[in-house]
N, C-alpha and C positions, 0 to 999 in steps of 0.2 A: 574456427576463428571467432573472437568475441564480436558481439553486436556493435555496429558503428552507431555512435550517439551524436545527437545535435545538441550542443551545449551553449549556454550563455554564461559568461563570467562578468561579474559586476564588481568593480573596485576603482577607487579614486587614484590609486598608485599605478603609474604607467609600467613600472618594472614588474609589479605583481601580475598585471594583465598580460604582459609579454611572456613571462616565464610560465604561467599557468596555461596560456593558450598554446605555447610551443610544446609543452609536455603532452597535452591532449592530442594535438595534431600529429606528433611523432608516434603516438599510440594508435593513430588511425581514425580519430574522431574529428568532427567538425566543431570548431570553437569560435563563437562570436564574442566580441568584447564590448564593454560599455563602461564609461567612467562615472556615471551617476544613476541614481535610482529612478529619476523621472524618465530618462531615455529608456532605461531598462524596462519599465512598466509598459511603455509603448511597444517595445520589441516583443515582450511576452504576449501582449494583446494581438499582435499582427503575425507572429510566427509560432510554430509548434516546436518547442524545445523539450528534449527528454529530461533535462535537468538544468537548474540555475544554481550557480555558485555565486554567493553574494557576500561581500564584506559587510560587516555590521556598522562600523564607524566610518561615515562619509560626510562631507559637507552638504548642507541642505537636508534633503530627506535621507534618513539612514536606512540600513538594510532591513531592520525590523519593520519599519514603516512600509518598505517595499513588499515584504512578506505579507503584511496585513492587507495591503492593497491588492495583491495577487489573489488572496483568499476571498476578499470582498467582491471581486469580479466573478467569483465562482469557478476560477481556474484551478485545476488540480495538478498543475505543473510542480514536480518535486523541487524543493529548494534546500540547499545545504548552505549554512551560514559559516563564515570564516571571520576570525578577528585576531589581531595581534595584541589587543587590549582586553582579552577575554577574562570574564569572571563567572562564577557559578550562577549568579542571578541572571546574567545575560543569556547564558546557555539554557537555563530553565525557561525563561520567557520565550526564547526562540522556539524551543520544543513545544511549548503550549500553543504557540501561534501556528504550528504545523511544520516546522523545519524537520527534515529527516535526520540531520546530523549537524554537529557544531564542531568545526575544526579550528584548532589554534595555530596561528602563523608563527614561524614559518612552517609550511606544509611540504613534506617530502613528496616526490613524484609517486613513490610507491603507495603512500597513504591516499593521495588523490585518486589514483587509478583503482585502488581497492574500494574506496568510497563509491566511485562511479559504478564499478562492477556490482557492488551490493545493491545500489539503487536500481540498476537495470534488472537484477534478479528479482527484487521486490516487485517491480512493475510487471514482470513476466508472470510471477506467481499470482498477483492480484488479478491479472487478466484471465489466467487459467481458471482461477476460483470463480470469477463472474460467469465464465462460459459454462463451467460445470454446474453452477447453481441454476443457470437458465435451462440447461439440459435436464437436470433433475426435476425442476418445476413442471416440466411437461409430462412427467410420468407419475404424478400423484394419483392415488386411488380415489375414486369418487364413491362416496358412501350413500348413494341415493337409492339403490335397489333394496327391496325388502329383505332378501337373504343376507346382504351385507350388513344391514342395520341389526338384524338378529345376531349375526356373528360378532359385530362390534360390541353389542350389549354383553355377550358372553365374555369377550376379551376384557372388558372393563370390570366385570364381576370377579373374574379370576385374578386380574392384575392387582386388585385391591387387597388380595390375601397373600400369604406366604406359600401358597400351594404351588407345587411343581406342575408343569403342564406338558402334556405329550400331544403334539399336533399330528393328526393323521390326515394325510392327503397324498395326492399323486406327487411324485418327486418333481421338484422344480425350484427355481430361485426364490419365488414369491413366498413359499412356505417357510423358508429359512430366514427371511428378512422382515417383511412387514408386520407379522404378528408380534415379533420380538420388539420392534420399534414402538408399536402401539402400547405394549405392556410397559416398556421402559418409560414412555412418556407419562402414563397414568401413575406408575409407581414412583416416578421421580428419581429413580436410581437404576443402574444397569441391571438387566435381567441375567439370571444365571443360566448357563447352558447345560 
C-alpha cells in the first residue's frame, strides 16, 4: 500500500481546493486546504507536511513568495507549484526557488497522484542516502599508524603512473575496495581491474 501523506493545498479558488483535496482523500491521504499564502505560511510553520501544492497566482502574496518564505525559514518542505496562467519564465523561477515540480491547471487526478508518488519516492531516497552516508562515514580508515602511512605513500607513487598493480594480502573485502578507491582518487579517473 502506498505511503499515506499529509498534504497542504493552497489556492484562492474554492472549487480547486475542493476537487484537489477530494482526490487526495479518496487516494487515502490527509489534505488540509488554505485559501491564501499568509495562512499557508503559518500552517507550514506549525505543522509537518509531506508536500505543499500551491497555486502561483493569488491575491495578496503569490505562491512564489510563499515558496521564498518557506525556504527563508529554513524549511525543507517540498513544494509543487500549480497555475492556470503558466508560462515558461514562471516555471523556471519556481524551479530556481526550489519547487520540485510545476503543474499546469487543469490537473488530472492521475497527474496529481503521480506527482505525489514521485515526491514521496524522492524523499525516501534522500533519507536512505543520508542514512547510508552516515553509516559510511563511521567506517573511514584512519591513516595515523606508521605502517599505513608507508602503504599510502606506495599507493600514491603507483597511482601516479600507468602501472598495473597486483595487491597481495589475505582474502577480504578491504583488499578489493580501499586501495582501488585511493588510487582512483589520486589518478582522478577510474582504476582498471
